[in-house]
C-alpha positions in Angstrom: -4.0 6.0 8.9 -4.0 8.4 11.5 -6.4 11.1 12.4 -6.0 14.4 10.9 -5.0 17.0 13.5 -7.1 19.8 14.7 -6.9 22.8 12.5 -7.7 26.5 14.1 -9.6 27.2 11.2 -12.0 24.2 11.3 -15.6 24.4 10.4 -17.9 22.3 10.8 -20.8 21.2 8.6 -24.6 19.3 8.4 -24.7 17.6 4.7 -27.1 15.1 3.7 -25.3 12.3 1.7 -27.2 9.7 -0.6 -27.2 5.8 0.7 -24.1 4.6 -1.7 -21.8 7.7 -0.3 -23.4 6.8 3.2 -22.1 2.9 2.5 -18.6 4.5 1.3 -18.0 6.4 3.7 -19.0 3.6 6.4 -16.2 0.9 4.3 -13.7 3.4 4.1 -14.2 4.0 7.4 -13.9 0.8 8.9 -11.4 -0.4 6.1 -9.2 2.5 7.1 -9.5 2.5 10.7 -10.1 6.3 10.9 -13.0 8.3 11.4 -16.3 9.4 9.0 -15.0 13.2 9.3 -11.2 11.7 7.5 -12.9 10.2 4.9 -14.6 13.3 4.2 -11.9 15.4 4.5 -10.1 13.6 1.9 -12.3 12.9 -0.5 -12.8 16.9 -0.9 -9.5 17.1 -1.2 -8.8 15.0 -3.4 -11.3 16.2 -5.3 -9.9 19.3 -4.9 -6.8 18.1 -6.4 -8.2 16.7 -9.1 -10.3 19.6 -10.1 -6.8 21.9 -10.0 -4.9 19.7 -12.3 -8.2 19.8 -14.8 -7.9 22.9 -14.9 -4.2 23.1 -15.9 -5.3 21.0 -18.7 -4.0 17.6 -17.2 -6.1 14.3 -17.4 -6.2 11.6 -14.7 -5.5 8.3 -15.7 -5.2 4.9 -13.8 -2.3 2.3 -14.7 -3.0 -1.5 -15.0 -0.3 -2.6 -12.9 -0.5 -6.2 -14.9 -0.6 -5.2 -18.4 0.8 -1.3 -18.1 -2.5 -0.3 -20.2 -3.3 3.4 -19.2 -7.3 4.4 -18.7 -8.5 8.0 -18.4 -10.8 8.6 -15.7 -13.6 11.1 -16.5 -15.3 12.6 -13.2 -18.5 14.1 -13.7 
């Protein structure tokens, strides 16, 4: 994956991440060969999408490719 293009309305944030989040960001950046900023941006965009869908009354599901079984995902 490539880095997201700069946006004229970009804003810099300073956040403190808990240790598991630091590990996740580092691992995702390395495995995806993207910047840590891109990992955080993508995570926030994914959460925004999920929350908008939940507001519409939709459920988040994951499907097991082998069995086809569906499992509802709960994000607190």
